VOGU-3710 file (C-alpha; in Angstrom, 3 decimals, decimal comma):
1> mhrirrrfli> 0,000/0,000/0,000  2,809/2,336/0,905  4,562/1,489/-2,355  1,427/2,281/-4,435  0,991/5,625/-2,711  4,596/6,529/-3,329  4,287/5,613/-7,010  1,140/7,781/-7,260  2,913/10,787/-5,750  5,852/10,405/-8,125
11> tsfllvcail> 3,542/10,107/-11,126  1,546/13,171/-10,063  4,751/15,188/-9,581  6,044/14,242/-13,023  2,689/15,130/-14,579  2,698/18,572/-12,959  6,280/19,151/-14,147  5,295/18,111/-17,654  2,334/20,492/-17,632  4,513/23,327/-16,373
21> afglfqrfyg> 7,191/22,559/-18,928  4,637/22,476/-21,703  3,228/25,810/-20,566  6,668/27,375/-20,406  7,532/25,953/-23,838  4,331/27,359/-25,299  4,999/30,698/-23,684  8,591/31,097/-24,753  8,780/28,978/-27,907  5,285/28,221/-29,166
31> tpavatatvt> 3,925/31,811/-29,141  6,126/34,239/-31,108  7,359/37,358/-29,353  6,886/40,520/-31,409  7,699/44,213/-31,176  4,881/46,677/-31,737  4,300/50,339/-32,518  1,298/52,629/-32,270  -0,208/54,279/-35,342  0,255/58,019/-34,908
41> rgpaveavya> -0,350/61,203/-36,848  2,393/63,437/-38,160  3,688/65,286/-41,229  4,276/63,325/-44,441  6,103/64,836/-47,391  6,156/63,406/-50,918  9,177/64,716/-52,781  11,003/64,312/-56,089  14,781/64,010/-55,934  17,032/66,144/-58,113
51> sgtvepvswa> 20,756/66,852/-58,107  22,245/69,977/-59,609  24,672/72,881/-59,523  24,350/76,453/-58,270  24,671/79,081/-61,006  23,779/82,756/-61,548  20,449/83,570/-63,138  22,267/85,927/-65,547  25,562/84,697/-66,895  27,472/84,000/-70,102
61> kvqplgtgri> 30,489/82,066/-71,341  33,159/83,751/-73,455  34,966/81,641/-76,057  37,263/82,599/-78,940  35,922/82,324/-82,481  39,228/81,004/-83,778  42,487/79,487/-82,613  45,188/81,840/-81,396  47,894/82,427/-78,830  46,862/84,532/-75,828
71> asvearegde> 48,731/87,844/-76,097  47,320/89,723/-73,100  44,759/89,370/-70,303  42,801/92,538/-69,560  40,429/91,306/-66,809  40,899/89,197/-63,683  38,565/87,082/-61,584  36,339/89,238/-59,420  36,607/92,297/-61,705  33,442/94,209/-62,507
81> vktgqilmrl> 33,108/94,573/-66,272  30,779/96,368/-68,687  29,247/95,187/-71,940  31,862/95,384/-74,686  34,800/95,770/-72,303  37,966/93,997/-73,484  38,742/90,849/-71,490  41,579/89,281/-73,483  43,535/89,718/-76,714  44,839/86,948/-78,954
91> ddrelralva> 47,949/87,362/-81,069  46,850/89,115/-84,284  50,173/90,298/-85,749  49,868/88,241/-88,920  46,312/89,425/-89,435  47,301/93,064/-88,926  50,058/92,655/-91,486  47,504/91,220/-93,911  45,164/94,160/-93,220  47,965/96,645/-93,939
101> qleaelrflr> 48,766/94,842/-97,173  45,135/94,844/-98,284  44,732/98,518/-97,387  47,731/99,394/-99,585  46,356/97,259/-102,396  42,960/98,919/-102,027  44,492/102,376/-102,323  46,292/101,323/-105,492  43,154/99,841/-107,007  41,175/103,011/-106,268
111> selervsela> 43,704/105,145/-108,083  43,816/102,602/-110,898  40,026/102,696/-111,198  40,103/106,493/-111,376  42,709/106,335/-114,160  40,804/103,710/-116,163  37,513/105,589/-115,701  39,108/108,760/-117,081  40,460/106,826/-120,073  36,997/105,304/-120,657
121> rrgvtttqve> 35,380/108,762/-120,644  37,894/109,897/-123,225  37,270/106,795/-125,301  40,822/105,540/-124,969  39,769/102,273/-123,329  36,596/100,198/-123,161  33,972/100,088/-120,442  34,788/96,379/-119,913  38,247/97,329/-118,692  36,674/99,826/-116,333
131> erarsqldqt> 34,227/97,219/-114,996  37,063/94,722/-114,372  38,956/97,358/-112,394  35,833/98,158/-110,378  35,183/94,463/-109,703  38,762/93,921/-108,534  38,424/96,918/-106,234  35,183/95,562/-104,733  36,720/92,113/-104,176  39,737/93,568/-102,409
141> aatlnaarqr> 37,479/95,751/-100,244  35,462/92,702/-99,220  38,647/90,765/-98,413  39,890/93,716/-96,346  36,636/93,903/-94,369  36,851/90,157/-93,635  40,449/90,526/-92,458  39,495/93,450/-90,198  36,688/91,333/-88,716  39,156/88,530/-88,030
151> vedhvlrspm> 41,355/91,017/-86,197  38,338/92,094/-84,145  37,515/88,443/-83,428  40,907/88,126/-81,768  39,669/90,566/-79,108  37,429/88,931/-76,475  34,853/91,326/-75,030  32,326/91,019/-72,235  28,832/90,187/-73,552  27,137/91,737/-70,509
161> dgtvlrrdge> 27,553/93,844/-67,394  28,666/91,649/-64,513  31,508/90,088/-62,570  34,306/87,900/-63,895  33,332/84,702/-62,107  36,141/82,606/-63,524  38,987/82,945/-66,012  40,988/80,195/-67,691  44,037/80,792/-69,871  47,346/82,539/-69,403
171> vgetarpedv> 49,529/84,631/-71,687  51,360/82,407/-74,159  48,827/79,574/-74,093  46,896/78,592/-77,203  43,154/79,198/-77,078  40,745/77,219/-79,238  37,070/77,758/-80,102  35,975/74,998/-77,708  37,789/76,620/-74,754  35,716/78,674/-72,307
181> lfwigrdspl> 38,075/81,454/-71,251  35,717/83,578/-69,149  32,507/83,134/-67,159  30,729/86,470/-66,740  27,699/86,787/-64,489  25,975/88,447/-61,586  26,503/87,298/-57,988  22,777/87,523/-57,314  20,174/86,193/-57,811  21,258/82,557/-57,915
191> rieaevdeed> 19,493/79,389/-58,956  20,061/75,639/-59,118  20,097/73,894/-62,461  18,985/70,345/-61,662  18,074/67,186/-63,530  14,802/65,368/-62,773  14,068/61,845/-63,994  11,439/61,709/-66,748  9,292/59,381/-64,603  9,007/62,067/-61,929
201> iplvtvgqpa> 8,696/65,213/-64,063  4,856/65,003/-64,357  4,700/65,622/-60,589  6,793/68,808/-60,740  5,223/72,235/-61,311  6,476/75,803/-61,124  6,200/77,280/-57,622  6,706/74,071/-55,646  9,064/74,412/-52,649  12,382/72,575/-52,634
211> likadafsgr> 14,446/71,342/-49,687  18,158/71,655/-50,490  21,210/69,978/-48,953  24,852/70,798/-49,678  28,038/69,201/-48,341  29,364/72,672/-47,516  26,478/73,210/-45,061  26,137/69,791/-43,449  23,064/69,374/-41,294  21,251/72,397/-42,745
221> ildgkvadit> 18,171/72,308/-44,957  18,066/75,293/-47,307  15,026/76,653/-49,113  14,304/77,065/-52,801  11,395/77,162/-55,209  10,886/75,700/-58,684  11,312/78,599/-61,118  10,948/76,918/-64,507  11,000/73,562/-66,281  12,615/73,001/-69,667
231> pkgdpvnksy> 9,846/71,837/-72,048  12,115/69,434/-73,959  13,797/66,582/-72,107  17,082/64,808/-72,717  16,256/61,487/-74,452  19,736/60,107/-73,725  19,781/60,706/-69,966  15,966/60,446/-69,747  15,729/63,589/-67,665  14,388/67,126/-67,718
241> rvriglppet> 16,191/70,295/-66,658  14,533/72,064/-63,735  15,701/75,422/-62,399  15,187/76,087/-58,694  15,249/79,706/-57,610  17,147/80,630/-54,434  16,361/83,460/-51,985  18,735/86,474/-51,876  20,075/85,452/-48,453  21,087/81,914/-49,485
251> plmigmtves> 24,580/80,895/-48,310  25,095/78,731/-51,401  27,867/79,788/-53,771  28,223/79,576/-57,535  29,468/76,177/-58,645  28,397/74,205/-55,555  26,783/70,818/-56,153  23,584/70,210/-54,201  20,837/67,653/-53,669  17,252/68,855/-53,816
261> nivvrredaa> 13,937/67,338/-52,801  11,082/69,063/-54,598  7,986/68,851/-52,394  5,077/67,724/-54,559  2,657/66,953/-51,692  2,611/67,608/-47,963  0,179/66,140/-45,431  0,526/67,664/-41,971  -1,652/65,112/-40,145  -1,068/61,822/-41,932
271> llvpqgalsg> -1,415/58,386/-40,333  2,120/57,036/-39,955  3,521/53,579/-39,239  7,128/52,354/-39,218  8,312/50,955/-42,550  9,094/47,657/-40,812  5,393/47,090/-40,171  4,586/46,827/-43,903  4,772/43,468/-45,646  3,335/43,000/-49,136
281> ghvfvlvegr> 0,733/45,736/-48,800  -0,583/44,651/-45,415  0,200/44,930/-41,709  -0,513/42,828/-38,635  -2,662/44,633/-36,084  -2,590/43,467/-32,453  -6,135/42,603/-31,363  -6,670/40,889/-27,967  -3,305/39,187/-28,045  -3,572/38,035/-31,640
291> avrravvmgv> -1,975/39,330/-34,848  -4,709/40,153/-37,347  -3,666/40,681/-40,964  -5,066/43,876/-42,451  -4,667/45,265/-45,983  -3,688/48,930/-46,188  -3,330/51,628/-48,819  0,081/53,294/-48,635  0,901/56,914/-49,387  4,166/58,763/-48,965
301> vgqgvveird> 7,212/56,694/-48,046  9,429/58,825/-45,828  12,486/58,392/-43,630  11,619/55,227/-41,723  7,845/55,799/-41,798  5,037/55,263/-44,293  1,806/57,193/-44,693  -1,311/54,998/-44,503  -4,275/56,367/-46,443  -6,710/53,561/-45,691
311> glaegdtvvi> -6,904/50,422/-43,542  -5,758/51,716/-40,128  -6,911/54,135/-37,476  -4,974/56,352/-35,118  -4,069/54,416/-31,974  -3,977/50,964/-33,605  -1,069/48,774/-32,524  0,870/47,165/-35,357  3,538/44,460/-35,350  7,019/45,557/-36,430
321> dppaalddgs> 9,098/43,149/-38,504  6,555/40,309/-38,259  8,064/36,786/-38,364  7,799/35,055/-41,732  5,706/32,242/-40,198  3,174/34,597/-38,595  -0,374/33,781/-39,751  -3,574/35,761/-39,602  -5,029/35,409/-36,128  -1,941/33,830/-34,573
331> pvrlkq> -1,463/34,490/-30,827  1,576/36,624/-30,055  3,314/37,972/-27,003  5,137/41,246/-26,599  8,890/41,307/-26,487  10,259/42,291/-23,118
//
């Protein structure tokens, strides 16, 4: 009898231990532990990315029309210049010699034409001889005018009132038509010339605000506004040129490279959930200890959060980074 009672107690003890072990196993291994977040309201911004360069609104490049050696530099970087002011001279000695030669030839041909014309009036020579002399004079005059223009082309002048923003080329170097020797412009106002992908350009309109970041001003968000959009895109790069106007007080400088986010839509009180809660267009909502799958309509995808336009309500609790094996209605426990 004593032995039977002892066996009963041992069996009961082992059964209780098994039940406890099963409960602990279910708690810590059978029911997945999940992290959660509460659906809140906050600002959501939909933006189009664009990278670009700061440039003056009014500016011009100065390039030589022909190849020549730089003879003198008349303007330096930072100089204020007027329209037509001489910036640089190319070596034109050979051209000036040609001009002098043509001028002498033209004088001779004029006197020759006068002599032939007098002979024609007196009937000593024919009118054909006179016409040939006149034609030769006209041809030489045209050649002289072309040579004088070539001399003038060897003088680089400012196309506008402004500041010499940059100068390339030193005395003695050879300048070619493809070389930009001067950048002339105004220090203010400034703008950003940016490239926007053709897939995003339908969202961009004149007047939209832009949030600008530059390496030179780390941590600061600068303001701008879309000023104009080039009607014709670049079919090679599949992009459109967008110009973003900058305020007069901008710290950005000409030539800086920047990143811009053009704000195409802003919602100040959007429903927001962490990006980790989204999985294939749905989330798991915590309802009475169970994870309930719910389809949602997403809006703006921001920095770590996503706008939810439909499917959730403020205050709902959603599962973050749900386990791959989590099913609709599965019991879950909160991570400690």
